[in-house]
C-alpha positions in Angstrom: -99.5 -35.9 -61.0 -102.1 -33.2 -61.3 -105.2 -33.4 -59.1 -107.9 -32.2 -61.6 -110.5 -31.8 -58.9 -108.2 -29.7 -56.7 -107.2 -27.6 -59.8 -110.9 -27.1 -60.7 -111.7 -26.0 -57.1 -108.8 -23.5 -57.2 -110.1 -22.0 -60.5 -113.6 -21.7 -59.1 -112.3 -19.9 -56.1 -110.3 -17.6 -58.3 -113.4 -16.9 -60.3 -115.4 -15.9 -57.2 -117.5 -19.1 -57.2 -117.9 -21.5 -54.3 -115.5 -24.5 -54.9 -117.6 -26.6 -52.6 -120.4 -26.6 -55.2 -118.3 -28.6 -57.7 -120.4 -31.7 -58.3 -118.9 -33.2 -61.4 -115.7 -32.9 -63.5 -115.2 -34.6 -66.8 -112.7 -34.3 -69.7 -114.2 -33.0 -72.9 -113.4 -34.7 -76.3 -112.3 -32.8 -79.3 -109.5 -30.7 -77.9 -106.2 -31.1 -79.8 -103.9 -28.7 -77.9 -105.3 -27.5 -74.5 -106.7 -29.7 -71.8 -110.5 -29.1 -71.7 -112.8 -30.1 -68.8 -116.5 -29.6 -68.1 -117.4 -28.5 -64.6 -120.9 -29.0 -63.3 -122.0 -27.3 -60.1 -124.6 -28.5 -57.6 -127.1 -26.0 -59.0 -126.8 -27.5 -62.5 -124.7 -24.7 -64.0 -122.0 -25.8 -66.4 -118.6 -24.3 -67.1 -115.7 -25.2 -69.4 -112.2 -25.0 -68.0 -109.2 -24.8 -70.4 -105.7 -25.5 -69.3 -102.8 -24.9 -71.7 -100.0 -27.4 -72.2 -96.8 -27.2 -70.3 -94.4 -24.6 -71.8 -92.0 -27.4 -72.7 -94.6 -29.1 -74.9 -93.7 -28.4 -78.6 -96.1 -26.4 -80.7 -96.3 -23.8 -83.5 -95.0 -20.3 -82.9 -98.5 -18.7 -83.0 -99.8 -21.1 -80.4 -98.1 -19.3 -77.5 -100.6 -17.5 -75.3 -103.7 -19.0 -77.1 -105.9 -18.4 -74.0 -105.2 -14.7 -74.2 -106.6 -14.7 -77.7 -109.6 -16.9 -76.7 -110.5 -14.6 -73.9 -110.4 -11.6 -76.3 -112.7 -13.5 -78.7 -115.3 -14.1 -76.0 -115.2 -10.5 -74.8 -115.7 -9.4 -78.4 -118.4 -12.0 -79.2 -120.4 -10.7 -76.2 -120.2 -7.2 -77.5 -121.3 -8.4 -80.9 -124.3 -10.2 -79.4 -123.2 -13.5 -80.9 -124.0 -16.9 -79.4 -120.8 -18.0 -77.7 -119.4 -18.9 -74.3 -119.3 -16.1 -71.8 -115.9 -15.4 -70.3 -116.0 -16.0 -66.5 -112.3 -15.7 -65.5 -108.8 -15.9 -66.9 -105.9 -16.5 -64.6 -102.4 -17.8 -64.5 -102.7 -20.9 -66.7 -106.4 -21.3 -67.0 -109.5 -20.0 -68.8 -113.0 -20.5 -67.4 -116.1 -19.9 -69.5 -119.7 -20.8 -69.5 -120.8 -23.9 -71.4 -123.0 -23.5 -74.4 -125.9 -25.8 -75.2 -125.8 -28.3 -78.0 -123.5 -30.7 -79.8 -121.0 -30.2 -82.6 -122.5 -29.9 -86.0 -122.8 -33.4 -87.6 -124.4 -35.1 -90.5 -127.8 -35.8 -88.8 -129.3 -32.5 -90.0 -132.1 -32.5 -92.5 -131.6 -30.4 -95.7 -134.0 -27.8 -94.3 -132.2 -27.6 -91.0 -128.9 -27.3 -92.7 -130.0 -24.4 -94.9 -131.6 -22.6 -91.9 -128.5 -23.1 -89.7 -126.1 -21.9 -92.4 -128.2 -18.8 -92.9 -128.2 -18.1 -89.2 -124.5 -18.8 -89.0 -124.0 -16.2 -91.8 -125.8 -13.6 -89.8 -123.8 -14.3 -86.6 -120.4 -14.2 -88.4 -121.4 -10.9 -90.0 -122.0 -9.5 -86.5 -118.6 -10.9 -85.4 -116.9 -9.1 -88.2 -118.3 -5.7 -87.1 -116.0 -5.9 -84.0 -112.7 -4.2 -84.6 -109.3 -4.2 -82.7 -106.5 -1.8 -82.0 -104.2 -3.3 -84.6 -103.6 -6.3 -86.8 -102.5 -9.8 -85.8 -102.7 -12.2 -82.8 -103.7 -10.4 -79.6 -101.7 -12.9 -77.6 -98.5 -11.3 -78.8 -97.1 -14.7 -79.8 -95.6 -13.2 -82.9 -94.9 -9.8 -81.5 -97.1 -6.7 -80.9 -100.1 -5.9 -83.1 -99.1 -4.3 -86.4 -100.3 -1.1 -87.9 -101.3 -2.7 -91.2 -102.5 -6.1 -92.4 -99.7 -6.8 -94.8 -97.1 -6.5 -92.0 -99.2 -8.7 -89.7 -100.1 -11.4 -92.2 -96.7 -11.8 -93.7 -95.3 -12.3 -90.2 -97.9 -14.9 -89.6 -97.1 -16.7 -92.9 -93.4 -16.5 -92.3 -93.9 -18.0 -88.8 -95.7 -21.1 -90.1 -93.1 -21.5 -92.8 -90.4 -21.4 -90.1 -92.4 -24.0 -88.1 -92.6 -26.3 -91.1 -88.9 -26.0 -91.7 -88.0 -26.5 -88.0 -90.2 -29.6 -87.7 -89.5 -31.1 -91.1 -93.1 -31.1 -92.1 -93.9 -33.0 -95.3 -95.3 -30.5 -97.8 -96.4 -31.0 -101.4 -94.2 -28.0 -102.5 -90.7 -26.8 -101.5 -90.8 -24.2 -98.8 -89.0 -21.7 -100.9 -91.5 -22.2 -103.7 -94.4 -21.7 -101.2 -92.9 -18.5 -99.9 -92.3 -17.0 -103.3 -95.8 -17.9 -104.5 -97.4 -16.3 -101.5 -95.2 -13.2 -101.7 -96.5 -12.6 -105.3 -100.0 -12.0 -103.9 -99.1 -9.8 -100.9 -100.0 -6.6 -102.7 -103.7 -7.7 -102.4 -103.4 -7.4 -98.6 -103.1 -3.7 -98.8 -106.9 -3.4 -99.5 -107.6 -4.4 -95.9 -107.5 -1.3 -93.7 -109.7 -2.2 -90.7 -108.6 -4.9 -88.2 -111.8 -7.0 -87.8 -112.4 -9.9 -85.5 -111.6 -13.2 -87.2 -112.3 -16.5 -85.4 -110.3 -18.5 -88.0 -111.4 -22.0 -86.7 -115.1 -22.1 -87.6 -115.2 -25.6 -88.9 -118.3 -27.6 -88.0 -116.7 -29.1 -84.9 -116.6 -25.6 -83.3 -120.2 -24.8 -84.1 -122.7 -26.2 -81.6 -126.2 -27.1 -82.7 -128.9 -26.9 -80.1 -132.2 -28.6 -80.4 -133.4 -28.2 -76.8 -136.0 -25.6 -77.5 -137.4 -27.2 -80.7 -135.9 -26.3 -84.1 -132.2 -26.7 -84.5 -130.3 -23.4 -83.9 -126.7 -22.3 -83.4 -126.0 -23.1 -79.8 -122.6 -21.5 -79.7 -119.4 -20.6 -81.6 -116.7 -22.1 -79.5 -112.9 -22.5 -79.3 -112.0 -19.0 -80.2 -108.3 -19.5 -79.3 -107.1 -19.0 -82.9 -108.7 -15.6 -83.3 -106.8 -12.6 -84.7 -107.5 -9.1 -85.8 -107.5 -9.0 -89.6 -109.4 -9.5 -92.8 -112.9 -10.9 -92.4 -112.5 -12.8 -95.6 -110.0 -15.1 -93.7 -112.9 -16.7 -91.8 -114.4 -18.0 -95.0 -111.6 -20.7 -95.1 -112.6 -22.7 -92.1 -116.3 -22.0 -92.7 -115.8 -24.0 -95.9 -113.0 -26.2 -94.8 -111.4 -28.0 -97.8 -114.2 -26.5 -99.9 -115.3 -23.2 -101.5 -117.4 -20.7 -99.5 -118.7 -19.3 -102.8 -120.9 -22.4 -103.2 -122.5 -21.9 -99.7 -125.4 -19.7 -100.8 -127.3 -20.1 -97.5 -124.4 -18.8 -95.5 -123.6 -16.0 -97.9 -127.3 -14.9 -97.9 -127.3 -14.6 -94.2 -124.0 -12.9 -94.1 -125.0 -10.3 -96.6 -128.4 -9.8 -95.0 -126.7 -8.9 -91.7 -124.4 -6.4 -93.5 -121.4 -8.6 -94.2 -119.4 -7.7 -97.3 -118.7 -10.8 -99.5 -117.3 -9.8 -102.9 -115.0 -12.2 -104.8 -113.2 -9.9 -107.2 -109.5 -10.7 -108.2 -107.9 -9.1 -105.1 -110.4 -10.9 -102.8 -109.8 -14.2 -104.5 -106.0 -13.7 -104.1 -106.4 -13.0 -100.4 -108.7 -15.9 -99.9 -106.1 -18.2 -101.6 -103.5 -16.8 -99.3 -105.6 -17.6 -96.2 -106.3 -21.1 -97.5 -102.6 -21.6 -98.0 -101.9 -20.4 -94.4 -104.5 -22.6 -92.8 -103.5 -25.7 -94.8 -99.8 -25.1 -94.0 -100.8 -25.1 -90.3 -102.8 -28.3 -90.6 -99.9 -30.1 -92.4 -97.2 -28.8 -90.0 -99.0 -29.2 -86.6 -99.2 -33.0 -86.9 -95.4 -33.2 -86.3 -95.1 -31.5 -82.9 -98.4 -33.1 -81.8 -96.8 -36.5 -82.6 -99.7 -37.7 -84.7 -99.6 -41.3 -85.7 -98.6 -42.2 -89.2 -102.1 -43.2 -90.2 -103.5 -39.8 -89.0 -100.6 -38.0 -90.7 -101.4 -39.9 -93.9 -105.1 -39.0 -93.8 -104.2 -35.3 -93.2 -101.8 -35.3 -96.1 -104.3 -36.9 -98.4 -107.0 -34.4 -97.6 -105.0 -31.2 -97.1 -102.0 -31.3 -99.4 -104.1 -31.1 -102.6 -106.0 -28.1 -101.2 -102.7 -26.4 -100.4 -101.5 -27.0 -104.0 -104.8 -25.7 -105.4 -104.5 -22.5 -103.3 -100.9 -21.9 -104.5 -101.8 -22.6 -108.1 -104.7 -20.1 -107.9 -102.3 -17.5 -106.6 -99.8 -18.2 -109.4 -102.6 -18.0 -112.0 -104.1 -14.7 -110.9 -101.4 -12.7 -109.1 -100.4 -10.9 -112.2 -103.8 -9.2 -112.3 -103.0 -7.3 -109.1 -100.4 -4.6 -108.9 
């Protein structure tokens, strides 16, 4: 049995911090793959420790080496000047970062707070998207080395999750071969992406902290960057409007464009956005199997996500002919 306190002291020692100052250790809620703990030191400083699951634990192909990608996200976010945890240390089987203030975005915000926060979020995401990488794909190397072009990288990502769905027998609303053919009909639109930009790809509200400690609500931190990849900035718009349509989020888009972000929704962009929606929703439907979700949870996921996957595939079918 793992001694969490001894493990935390070891990590602090590896990070150059005094392990004797560890005053409190507590598991953090919300993690669905890694073990996440909050460490509080005697001087009041707070850190977050992430431990990946044992290698024998089943998962999706792209989930290997997630902490490598998360460390890259925090390094890049620091360069971009975005509110996010600061990387403290990454070692063999752990990631240690600073804790950000605030609580996950919830329904308690007023309309005015919501609008202001979405605008601020748009500015921060635009700054993230100015960070570029050495190639396309997952920096973890889970699906192989970075690719020289986005089509090569994304098709490998899409094929990997289709393989996962087949291997785990995921319950999907369309046959896998139909999903693959539909997606392939839109791959030409990927060639418009020529710069590998930083994409968080998991910016749903649970990963956006809201801080009220200094008065008005503000973005306290963009967290859980473990799903990041180098690719098309448009891909971030999927989780930012999870199960919805980012084009209706005027406050976010105003902030994004104000900070220099490019947000056009012509036919190629709509096709790419539909591809990224399909990719995320395939992941969400498939991951419930290796994570051994209960039948009730799997039913809720199917009810919420399966129609959105169908809508994304139908949009691709309806518009793919407009792109060469």
